[in-house]
C-alpha positions, 0 to 999 in steps of 0.5 A: 958937460957930462950929464947922467941920463937914464933911458929905458930900453925896449925890454924895460931894463935901464940903459947906461948913459955913455955920453951926454953933452950939449954945446952952444957954439959962438955962431948960435949952433947947438950940438947935442950928443946922447949915447946909451949902452943898451941891453936890448939886442933885438931892438938895438943889435949894436947895443947902442942907442944914440941921438946926435943933433946939430940945430941952428935957429930951430932947424935941424942941420944934421941929425943921427939916430937909431930909434926903434923901429927905424934903426940907423939913419941920419938927417942932413939938410932936410933929407933923411937917409939910411946910415951904416953904423960901424962904431962910436968913433966913426959915428962921431966923425961922420956927424962932425964931417956932416956938420962942417959941410952944412955950416960951410953952406951958410 
């Protein structure tokens, strides 16, 4: 499911939605990915704003985001840690790998 989402970047300009998908898996896990292309290079030097979350029974299993002022970071198993952003493909692959690890623990 692709949805059009508008996000206002820090400089007041609209950001363009690159991807917004939300999926309910058979096991009750919800995975939502939102990625925007932004024009605010000061707050988002990589020109992307993103929020990727995997939630089960109201608890975040895995989350990746780069909201200002924190920048790139991830939440895995209740712990927040820095994340080294390379590109969108690596972001999605890393997110998927962390989900697989967390689901294997359940």
